[in-house]
N, CA, C and O of each residue as an XYZ file, in Angstrom:
708
protein
N      -4.740     29.280     -7.738
C      -3.933     27.902     -7.577
C      -5.353     27.240     -7.234
O      -5.674     26.155     -7.719
N      -6.412     28.163     -6.125
C      -7.260     27.102     -5.482
C      -8.374     27.251     -6.720
O      -9.037     26.258     -7.018
N      -8.549     28.384     -7.363
C      -9.454     28.107     -8.586
C      -9.188     27.081     -9.559
O     -10.023     26.207     -9.790
N      -8.152     27.130    -10.103
C      -7.841     25.889    -11.067
C      -7.866     24.408    -10.116
O      -8.172     23.344    -10.654
N      -7.615     24.467     -9.093
C      -7.914     23.219     -8.469
C      -9.780     22.559     -8.347
O     -10.241     21.418     -8.341
N     -10.428     23.962     -8.263
C     -11.461     23.878     -8.377
C     -12.486     23.159     -9.938
O     -13.211     22.207    -10.228
N     -11.730     24.730    -10.706
C     -12.052     23.841    -12.059
C     -12.004     22.562    -12.609
O     -12.805     22.033    -13.379
N     -10.618     21.973    -11.961
C     -10.297     20.608    -12.758
C     -11.326     19.353    -12.059
O     -11.677     18.275    -12.538
N     -11.616     19.956    -10.804
C     -12.267     19.002    -10.042
C     -13.761     18.770    -10.605
O     -14.394     17.715    -10.652
N     -14.108     19.957    -10.983
C     -15.580     20.304    -11.401
C     -15.410     19.855    -12.739
O     -16.445     19.995    -13.390
N     -14.436     19.350    -13.392
C     -14.337     18.907    -14.942
C     -14.723     17.576    -14.339
O     -15.876     17.143    -14.342
N     -13.149     16.647    -13.561
C     -13.857     15.738    -13.698
C     -15.340     14.866    -12.728
O     -15.545     13.655    -12.806
N     -16.287     15.940    -11.794
C     -17.246     15.585    -11.881
C     -18.066     15.669    -13.126
O     -18.750     14.718    -13.504
N     -18.034     16.239    -13.445
C     -18.779     16.812    -14.851
C     -18.452     15.463    -15.786
O     -19.473     14.879    -16.148
N     -17.226     14.891    -16.221
C     -17.145     13.940    -16.920
C     -17.856     12.569    -16.119
O     -18.000     11.449    -16.610
N     -18.111     12.861    -15.224
C     -18.444     11.352    -14.293
C     -17.338     10.596    -14.401
O     -17.340      9.672    -15.214
N     -16.044     10.890    -13.491
C     -14.798     10.298    -13.328
C     -14.799     10.074    -11.159
O     -14.687     10.884    -10.239
N     -14.965      8.746    -11.219
C     -15.298      8.454     -9.859
C     -13.712      8.942     -9.000
O     -12.901      8.060     -8.721
N     -13.535      9.870     -8.781
C     -12.516     10.398     -7.607
C     -12.889     10.642     -6.479
O     -14.034     10.699     -6.031
N     -11.230     10.897     -5.652
C     -11.334     11.213     -4.492
C     -10.329     12.001     -4.318
O      -9.424     11.725     -5.106
N     -10.021     13.123     -3.424
C      -9.082     13.875     -2.942
C      -8.312     12.833     -1.831
O      -8.773     12.079     -0.974
N      -6.735     13.194     -2.311
C      -5.925     12.630     -1.860
C      -5.199     13.447     -0.909
O      -5.331     14.666     -1.012
N      -4.288     12.870      0.202
C      -3.420     13.822      0.770
C      -2.595     14.851     -0.286
O      -2.917     14.651     -1.457
N      -1.729     15.769     -0.115
C      -0.746     16.188     -0.645
C       0.253     15.373     -0.248
O       0.201     14.645      0.743
N       1.605     15.526     -1.359
C       2.530     14.707     -1.277
C       3.465     15.635     -2.409
O       2.884     16.231     -3.316
N       4.944     15.695     -2.265
C       5.941     16.285     -2.828
C       4.916     17.774     -3.151
O       4.312     18.529     -2.389
N       5.057     17.743     -4.467
C       4.855     19.011     -5.136
C       3.305     18.931     -5.684
O       2.900     19.890     -6.342
N       2.436     17.837     -5.441
C       1.095     17.850     -6.289
C       0.576     18.667     -5.603
O       0.492     18.639     -4.375
N      -0.068     19.974     -6.774
C      -0.996     20.659     -6.206
C      -2.591     20.562     -6.140
O      -3.300     21.329     -5.489
N      -3.066     19.429     -6.969
C      -4.047     18.836     -6.616
C      -4.264     17.466     -6.884
O      -4.569     16.996     -7.980
N      -4.020     16.591     -5.388
C      -3.739     15.606     -5.216
C      -5.179     14.654     -5.333
O      -6.050     15.041     -4.554
N      -5.537     13.545     -6.131
C      -6.639     13.097     -6.491
C      -6.043     11.152     -6.346
O      -4.949     10.612     -6.181
N      -7.263     10.728     -6.495
C      -7.100      8.856     -7.082
C      -8.206      8.663     -7.260
O      -9.111      8.950     -6.477
N      -8.344      7.998     -8.620
C      -9.515      7.604     -8.942
C      -9.595      6.472     -8.627
O      -8.543      5.832     -8.651
N     -10.699      5.860     -8.260
C     -11.409      4.964     -7.284
C     -11.630      3.865     -8.361
O     -11.316      2.719     -8.041
N     -12.124      4.080     -9.575
C     -12.174      2.597    -10.720
C     -11.091      2.212    -11.196
O     -10.887      1.048    -11.538
N      -9.945      3.489    -11.310
C      -8.756      3.241    -12.085
C      -9.582      3.451    -13.412
O      -9.152      2.597    -14.188
N     -10.411      4.070    -13.939
C     -10.844      3.795    -15.444
C     -10.787      5.733    -15.732
O     -10.941      6.589    -14.860
N     -10.591      5.899    -16.823
C     -10.362      7.266    -17.069
C     -10.460      7.063    -18.674
O      -9.551      6.547    -19.325
N     -11.787      7.575    -19.279
C     -12.104      7.967    -20.354
C     -12.260      6.701    -21.118
O     -11.963      6.601    -22.309
N     -12.723      5.768    -20.412
C     -12.960      4.233    -21.128
C     -11.756      3.386    -20.943
O     -11.883      2.178    -21.143
N     -11.099      3.660    -20.739
C      -9.488      3.232    -20.248
C      -9.420      2.824    -18.964
O      -9.834      3.436    -17.980
N      -8.721      1.450    -19.011
C      -7.806      1.085    -17.428
C      -6.559      1.394    -17.319
O      -5.661      1.242    -18.148
N      -6.514      1.882    -16.156
C      -5.244      1.508    -15.857
C      -4.941      0.775    -15.032
O      -5.465      0.975    -13.936
N      -4.137     -0.198    -15.138
C      -3.300     -1.072    -13.837
C      -1.916     -0.669    -13.983
O      -1.182     -0.278    -14.891
N      -1.811     -1.005    -12.265
C      -0.120     -0.751    -12.225
C       0.339     -2.138    -12.227
O      -0.305     -3.168    -12.032
N       1.727     -1.944    -12.516
C       2.437     -3.021    -13.210
C       3.011     -3.720    -11.539
O       3.102     -4.925    -11.302
N       3.342     -2.570    -10.536
C       4.284     -2.787     -9.227
C       3.093     -2.307     -8.504
O       2.460     -1.332     -8.910
N       2.741     -3.022     -7.348
C       1.984     -2.687     -6.153
C       0.381     -2.478     -6.993
O       0.147     -2.620     -8.194
N      -0.715     -2.039     -5.704
C      -1.600     -1.749     -6.111
C      -1.943     -0.410     -5.589
O      -1.321      0.112     -4.663
N      -3.119      0.233     -6.303
C      -3.712      1.464     -5.814
C      -4.621      1.475     -5.024
O      -4.716      0.479     -4.308
N      -5.329      2.256     -4.901
C      -5.285      3.597     -5.610
C      -3.875      4.259     -5.808
O      -2.995      3.998     -4.988
N      -3.565      5.291     -7.091
C      -2.468      6.038     -7.276
C      -2.558      7.381     -7.089
O      -3.175      7.930     -8.002
N      -2.165      8.109     -6.235
C      -2.088      9.654     -6.362
C      -1.572     10.294     -7.886
O      -0.649      9.911     -8.605
N      -2.432     11.291     -8.053
C      -1.759     11.969     -9.206
C      -2.821     13.090     -9.303
O      -3.980     13.205     -8.904
N      -1.881     13.941    -10.059
C      -2.533     15.589     -9.743
C      -3.747     15.430    -10.832
O      -3.722     14.697    -11.821
N      -4.950     16.394    -10.365
C      -5.741     16.538    -10.805
C      -5.854     16.504    -12.578
O      -6.591     15.762    -13.228
N      -5.153     17.259    -12.974
C      -4.563     17.614    -14.422
C      -4.308     16.205    -15.244
O      -4.759     15.834    -16.328
N      -3.425     15.573    -14.330
C      -2.802     14.283    -15.044
C      -4.241     13.161    -15.688
O      -4.350     12.519    -16.733
N      -5.123     13.329    -14.555
C      -6.492     12.790    -14.831
C      -7.593     13.334    -15.578
O      -8.429     12.614    -16.124
N      -7.607     14.300    -15.605
C      -8.301     14.966    -16.801
C      -7.637     15.378    -18.265
O      -8.253     15.927    -19.179
N      -6.064     14.938    -18.281
C      -5.803     14.730    -19.844
C      -5.774     13.408    -19.976
O      -5.595     13.001    -21.124
N      -5.913     12.527    -19.029
C      -5.907     10.887    -19.227
C      -7.603     10.356    -19.475
O      -8.050      9.291    -19.903
N      -8.252     11.561    -19.016
C      -9.945     11.320    -19.420
C     -10.000     11.778    -20.840
O     -10.520     11.015    -21.654
N      -9.581     12.800    -21.195
C      -9.429     13.770    -22.276
C      -9.433     12.658    -23.577
O     -10.207     12.486    -24.519
N      -8.073     11.944    -23.108
C      -7.642     11.516    -24.509
C      -7.934      9.839    -24.426
O      -7.527      9.117    -25.336
N      -8.607      9.330    -23.364
C      -9.088      7.888    -23.723
C     -10.064      8.095    -24.942
O      -9.421      7.838    -25.959
N     -10.795      8.300    -25.117
C     -11.664      8.200    -26.426
C     -10.654      8.135    -27.384
O     -11.035      7.129    -27.983
N      -9.446      8.554    -28.067
C      -8.645      8.500    -28.988
C      -7.721      7.009    -28.697
O      -7.369      6.298    -29.639
N      -7.465      6.744    -27.540
C      -6.892      5.245    -27.154
C      -7.511      4.507    -27.696
O      -7.000      3.847    -28.601
N      -9.291      4.292    -27.224
C     -10.101      3.702    -27.324
C     -10.175      3.298    -29.086
O     -10.243      2.286    -29.784
N     -10.133      4.300    -29.200
C     -10.392      4.307    -31.371
C      -9.223      3.551    -31.793
O      -9.233      2.737    -32.716
N      -8.282      3.833    -31.127
C      -6.929      3.248    -31.627
C      -7.068      1.748    -31.162
O      -6.640      1.103    -32.119
N      -7.386      1.020    -30.341
C      -7.748     -0.606    -30.097
C      -7.315     -0.497    -28.095
O      -7.658     -1.337    -27.262
N      -6.705      0.472    -27.888
C      -6.468      0.673    -26.443
C      -7.368      0.356    -25.389
O      -8.308      1.133    -25.223
N      -7.271     -0.586    -24.682
C      -8.783     -0.960    -23.417
C      -8.030     -1.069    -22.552
O      -8.667     -1.212    -21.509
N      -6.353     -1.093    -22.281
C      -5.892     -1.008    -20.888
C      -4.635     -0.371    -20.675
O      -3.751     -0.544    -21.514
N      -4.443      0.281    -19.758
C      -2.807      1.227    -19.740
C      -2.015      0.123    -19.142
O      -2.607     -0.377    -18.186
N      -1.003     -0.349    -19.371
C      -0.348     -1.264    -17.543
C       0.692      0.134    -17.660
O       1.077      0.711    -18.677
N       1.009      0.461    -16.079
C       1.964      1.552    -15.822
C       3.038      0.820    -14.985
O       2.918     -0.218    -14.333
N       4.349      1.782    -15.199
C       4.846      1.418    -13.880
C       5.096      2.768    -13.001
O       6.024      2.484    -12.243
N       4.740      3.919    -12.799
C       4.539      4.723    -11.707
C       4.226      6.075    -12.340
O       4.723      6.476    -13.393
N       3.407      6.690    -11.636
C       3.121      8.122    -11.664
C       3.923      8.815    -10.948
O       5.089      9.016    -11.290
N       3.187      9.458     -9.414
C       3.641     10.295     -8.751
C       4.997      9.544     -7.944
O       4.789      8.444     -7.432
N       6.102     10.033     -7.863
C       7.653      9.558     -7.463
C       8.530     10.549     -7.155
O       9.121     11.141     -8.059
N       8.737     10.871     -5.780
C       9.786     11.959     -6.055
C      11.563     11.721     -6.731
O      12.513     11.157     -6.189
N      11.474     12.457     -8.193
C      12.708     12.098     -8.990
C      12.999     13.573     -9.706
O      12.214     14.501     -9.898
N      14.507     13.445    -10.053
C      14.470     13.997    -11.308
C      14.693     14.097    -12.197
O      15.785     13.531    -12.239
N      14.339     14.688    -13.852
C      14.483     14.233    -14.828
C      15.495     14.019    -15.458
O      16.581     14.579    -15.311
N      15.111     12.893    -16.479
C      16.462     11.975    -16.535
C      16.217     11.350    -18.022
O      15.453     10.429    -18.310
N      16.899     11.946    -18.714
C      16.639     12.170    -20.166
C      18.126     12.261    -21.171
O      18.868     13.243    -21.142
N      18.329     11.247    -21.889
C      19.030     11.105    -22.585
C      20.728     10.508    -21.542
O      21.893     10.882    -21.670
N      20.108      9.500    -20.602
C      21.071      8.902    -19.999
C      21.342      9.425    -18.990
O      22.069      8.752    -18.259
N      20.871     10.972    -18.410
C      21.663     12.266    -17.786
C      20.449     12.510    -16.883
O      19.346     12.862    -17.300
N      20.850     12.228    -15.276
C      20.065     13.102    -14.733
C      20.208     14.537    -14.362
O      21.295     15.005    -14.023
N      18.817     15.421    -14.442
C      19.060     16.804    -14.557
C      18.976     17.501    -12.863
O      18.141     17.058    -12.075
N      19.715     18.356    -12.555
C      19.168     19.112    -11.469
C      17.872     19.593    -11.640
O      17.568     20.672    -11.132
N      16.910     18.824    -12.405
C      15.819     19.576    -12.172
C      14.628     18.544    -11.731
O      14.640     17.362    -12.072
N      13.355     19.271    -10.741
C      12.290     17.863    -10.537
C      11.588     17.671    -11.779
O      11.327     18.596    -12.548
N      11.182     16.062    -12.034
C      10.611     15.506    -12.789
C       9.015     15.903    -12.308
O       8.523     16.072    -11.192
N       8.403     15.974    -13.797
C       6.661     16.129    -13.445
C       6.540     14.441    -12.933
O       5.689     13.985    -13.698
N       6.824     13.735    -12.351
C       6.175     12.931    -11.475
C       5.954     13.043    -10.125
O       5.161     12.397     -9.440
N       7.190     14.459     -9.586
C       7.245     14.814     -8.399
C       6.167     15.682     -8.073
O       5.664     15.689     -6.950
N       5.747     16.496     -9.111
C       4.339     16.898     -9.305
C       2.866     16.225     -9.701
O       1.822     16.836     -9.935
N       3.082     14.846     -9.707
C       2.087     14.073    -10.111
C       1.281     14.204    -11.550
O       0.125     13.863    -11.801
N       2.364     14.866    -12.493
C       1.664     15.224    -13.759
C       2.268     14.434    -14.924
O       2.385     14.821    -16.087
N       2.695     13.046    -14.306
C       3.508     12.427    -15.404
C       2.989     11.054    -14.976
O       2.482     10.859    -13.871
N       3.171      9.946    -16.082
C       3.048      8.293    -15.900
C       3.709      7.764    -16.680
O       3.676      8.028    -17.882
N       4.450      6.901    -16.146
C       5.184      5.839    -17.376
C       4.642      4.278    -17.841
O       4.535      3.199    -17.259
N       4.425      4.672    -18.925
C       3.602      3.579    -19.200
C       4.377      2.261    -20.108
O       5.021      2.445    -21.141
N       4.115      0.751    -19.375
C       5.036     -0.351    -20.119
C       4.555     -0.909    -20.870
O       5.320     -1.666    -21.467
N       2.939     -0.932    -21.378
C       2.081     -1.609    -22.079
C       1.154     -1.147    -22.535
O       0.789     -0.190    -21.852
N       0.342     -1.377    -23.638
C      -0.869     -1.363    -23.788
C      -1.376     -2.530    -24.384
O      -0.811     -3.254    -25.204
N      -3.030     -2.698    -23.658
C      -3.963     -3.684    -24.268
C      -4.926     -3.656    -25.145
O      -6.013     -3.292    -24.696
N      -4.873     -3.956    -26.389
C      -6.175     -3.851    -27.359
C      -7.063     -4.554    -26.802
O      -6.978     -5.084    -25.694
N      -8.208     -4.601    -27.752
C      -9.758     -4.978    -27.768
C      -9.427     -6.654    -27.674
O     -10.322     -7.297    -27.125
N      -8.355     -7.362    -28.102
C      -8.452     -8.595    -28.348
C      -7.562     -9.406    -26.947
O      -7.421    -10.577    -26.595
N      -7.241     -8.497    -26.593
C      -6.096     -9.049    -25.177
C      -4.727     -8.823    -25.317
O      -3.947     -8.795    -24.365
N      -4.347     -8.621    -26.767
C      -3.026     -8.818    -26.922
C      -2.160     -7.454    -26.029
O      -2.813     -6.444    -25.767
N      -1.185     -7.514    -25.756
C      -0.273     -6.578    -24.904
C       0.677     -6.094    -25.872
O       1.470     -6.952    -26.258
N       0.796     -5.027    -26.328
C       2.168     -4.459    -26.981
C       3.004     -3.648    -25.639
O       2.786     -2.618    -25.002
N       3.653     -4.303    -25.617
C       4.890     -3.975    -24.698
C       6.435     -3.527    -25.063
O       7.482     -4.104    -25.355
N       5.854     -1.795    -24.833
C       7.116     -0.899    -25.172
C       8.909     -1.699    -25.354
O       9.804     -1.715    -26.199
N       8.731     -2.082    -24.424
C      10.295     -2.976    -24.522
C      10.434     -3.907    -25.449
O      11.446     -3.849    -26.148
N       9.634     -4.789    -25.634
C       9.946     -6.027    -26.389
C       9.267     -5.286    -28.277
O       9.774     -5.608    -29.352
N       8.312     -4.504    -28.137
C       7.644     -4.273    -29.493
C       7.877     -3.211    -30.029
O       7.603     -3.153    -31.228
N       8.546     -1.802    -29.272
C       8.129     -0.435    -30.211
C       9.470     -0.862    -31.399
O       9.235     -0.804    -32.607
N      10.535     -1.186    -30.993
C      11.390     -1.500    -31.667
C      10.887     -2.162    -33.308
O      11.432     -2.137    -34.412
N       9.863     -2.611    -32.907
C       9.397     -3.780    -34.533
C       8.151     -2.735    -35.300
O       7.273     -3.097    -36.084
N       8.392     -1.507    -34.836
C       7.304     -0.351    -35.103
C       6.097     -1.072    -34.901
O       5.344     -1.157    -35.871
N       5.701     -1.712    -33.626
C       3.899     -2.674    -33.481
C       3.148     -1.021    -33.381
O       3.196      0.012    -32.714
N       2.691     -1.428    -34.155
C       1.272     -0.262    -34.686
C       0.339      0.213    -34.152
O      -0.256      1.209    -34.563
N      -0.094     -0.793    -32.571
C      -0.798     -0.039    -31.230
C      -0.181      0.887    -30.810
O      -0.775      1.920    -30.500
N       1.679      0.725    -30.642
C       2.017      1.294    -29.772
C       2.251      3.031    -30.710
O       1.988      4.046    -30.066
N       2.549      3.113    -31.614
C       2.931      3.956    -32.966
C       1.360      5.186    -33.346
O       1.394      6.340    -33.773
N       0.237      4.379    -32.997
C      -0.941      4.765    -32.770
C      -0.898      5.569    -31.804
O      -1.032      6.790    -31.873
N      -0.702      4.899    -30.822
C      -0.865      5.635    -29.213
C       0.206      6.832    -29.650
O      -0.376      7.909    -29.785
N       1.769      6.896    -29.923
C       2.473      7.191    -29.857
C       2.035      9.078    -30.419
O       2.267     10.185    -29.934
N       1.026      8.368    -32.161
C       0.979      9.767    -32.568
C      -0.292     10.659    -31.686
O      -0.422     11.862    -31.462
N      -1.067      9.548    -31.348
C      -2.641     10.032    -30.552
C      -1.713     11.526    -29.814
O      -1.737     12.698    -30.188
N      -0.937     10.865    -28.634
C      -0.448     11.810    -27.746
C       0.367     12.798    -27.914
O       0.530     13.699    -27.092
N       1.062     12.677    -29.225
C       2.170     14.065    -29.593
C       0.598     15.005    -29.968
O       0.219     15.964    -29.296
N      -0.121     14.457    -31.157
C      -1.162     15.186    -31.681
C      -2.053     15.836    -30.157
O      -2.658     16.899    -30.302
N      -2.076     15.281    -29.033
C      -3.313     16.275    -28.108
C      -2.432     17.225    -27.616
O      -1.209     17.146    -27.504
N      -3.360     18.341    -27.269
C      -2.800     19.522    -26.819
C      -2.996     19.124    -25.026
O      -2.644     19.937    -24.171
N      -3.571     17.839    -24.685
C      -3.760     17.803    -23.119
C      -2.575     17.133    -22.670
O      -2.458     16.676    -21.532
N      -1.562     17.064    -23.700
C       0.085     16.415    -23.082
C       0.856     16.975    -23.882
O       1.050     16.990    -25.097
N       1.531     17.738    -22.378
C       3.309     18.710    -22.832
C       4.190     17.674    -23.700
O       4.500     18.111    -24.808
N       4.651     16.366    -23.387
C       5.458     15.827    -23.927
C       4.810     14.053    -23.853
O       3.755     13.681    -23.338
N       5.932     13.159    -24.603
C       5.767     12.084    -24.463
C       7.174     11.389    -25.117
O       7.403     11.355    -26.326
N       7.846     10.978    -24.324
C       9.110     10.625    -24.430
C       9.385      9.057    -25.087
O       8.845      8.473    -24.147
N       9.742      8.134    -25.834
C       9.494      7.080    -26.038
C      11.087      6.511    -26.476
O      12.165      7.105    -26.451
N      10.728      5.069    -26.896
C      12.439      4.804    -27.235
C      13.074      5.232    -28.632
O      14.119      4.835    -29.146
N      12.155      6.146    -29.092
C      12.308      6.446    -30.440
C      13.246      8.336    -29.876
O      14.144      8.860    -30.536
N      12.873      8.698    -29.060
C      13.272     10.352    -28.724
C      14.109     10.422    -27.736
O      14.784     11.416    -27.467
N      14.114      8.940    -26.894
C      15.406      9.130    -25.907
C      15.487      7.303    -25.377
O      14.952      6.706    -24.442
N      16.503      6.815    -26.585
C      16.479      5.583    -26.582
C      17.597      5.102    -25.315
O      18.016      3.945    -25.363
N      18.012      5.910    -24.318
C      18.689      5.478    -23.174
C      17.789      5.509    -22.006
O      17.661      4.527    -21.274
N      17.067      6.793    -21.790
C      16.019      6.994    -20.548
C      15.221      6.175    -21.041
O      15.479      5.185    -20.356
N      14.670      5.960    -21.529
C      13.267      5.986    -22.052
C      13.191      4.578    -23.226
O      12.576      4.757    -24.277
N      13.803      3.317    -22.971
C      13.804      2.284    -23.837
C      12.857      1.343    -23.757
O      12.727      0.471    -24.617
N      12.026      1.457    -22.585
C      11.288      0.388    -22.289
C      10.370      1.103    -21.732
O       9.738      0.533    -20.843
N      10.090      2.194    -21.978
C       8.486      2.848    -21.787
C       8.400      4.388    -22.177
O       9.296      5.215    -22.344
N       6.733      4.511    -22.285
C       6.696      5.809    -23.006
C       6.324      6.798    -21.592
O       5.413      6.384    -20.874
N       6.755      7.591    -21.354
C       6.917      8.859    -20.139
C       6.153      9.624    -20.870
O       6.445     10.048    -21.988
N       4.736      9.913    -20.025
C       3.555     10.968    -20.839
C       3.575     12.108    -19.688
O       3.670     11.890    -18.480
N       3.481     13.177    -20.223
C       3.133     14.440    -19.242
C       1.815     15.325    -19.252
O       1.938     16.165    -20.143
N       1.285     15.380    -18.965
C      -0.056     15.988    -19.099
C       0.324     17.941    -18.987
O       1.088     18.552    -18.241
N      -0.271     18.251    -19.691
C       0.016     19.488    -20.318
C      -1.269     20.735    -19.240
O      -2.416     21.042    -19.565
N      -0.790     21.008    -18.463
C      -1.310     21.955    -17.234
C      -1.989     22.824    -17.632
O      -3.166     22.744    -17.280
N      -1.687     23.756    -18.323
C      -2.077     25.080    -18.978
C      -3.085     24.490    -20.006
O      -4.167     25.072    -19.919
N      -3.067     23.624    -20.845
C      -4.059     23.059    -21.874
C      -5.194     23.156    -21.116
O      -6.080     23.874    -21.580
N      -5.408     22.572    -19.985
C      -6.775     22.224    -18.933
C      -7.031     23.073    -18.299
O      -8.168     22.986    -17.836
N      -6.083     24.581    -17.812
C      -6.840     25.575    -17.419
C      -7.149     26.429    -18.328
O      -7.789     27.404    -17.934
N      -6.715     26.329    -20.198
C      -6.960     27.227    -20.903
C      -8.507     26.870    -21.691
O      -9.182     27.581    -22.436
N      -8.725     25.554    -21.217
C      -9.967     25.277    -22.177
C     -11.449     25.760    -20.641
O     -12.674     25.642    -20.673
N     -10.865     26.084    -19.952
C     -12.243     26.396    -18.744
C     -12.772     27.348    -19.193
O     -13.750     27.835    -18.626
């Protein structure tokens, strides 16, 4: 485990990501904060409160890795509702007796994406209208081996009708080292 942590942190350093170690909380294996809230050329802005927010190094690395693809799709800013929180999995309107990836610091709930013109594509309002930016983001995340899962209004219209739930794939990050 310590080797995986050191390797992930090394990869963040090699990518020139401004990060700091954070106190462990919940079941986060390698807690970090991102100092300038930028990963892979994309700004991450909280909808509630202010950062820096705690996340697992593997999620930070996955967000950094997909950043250029999001940028190419037009994304300049991601507005998120939560990252780490102690919660169980909720899907299809039902809560399961299994810890969510949020409790591991490996998941982020995204409420909107802002493009280069400043237009905000809001998941709750624009996804049902097949907003091109939202669909491009969904495709990019689904195609990326850096992510294990993306839940959207399309594949979980009850529990994820107003946000994208994205989960890092820590086995991918470990495999590429």
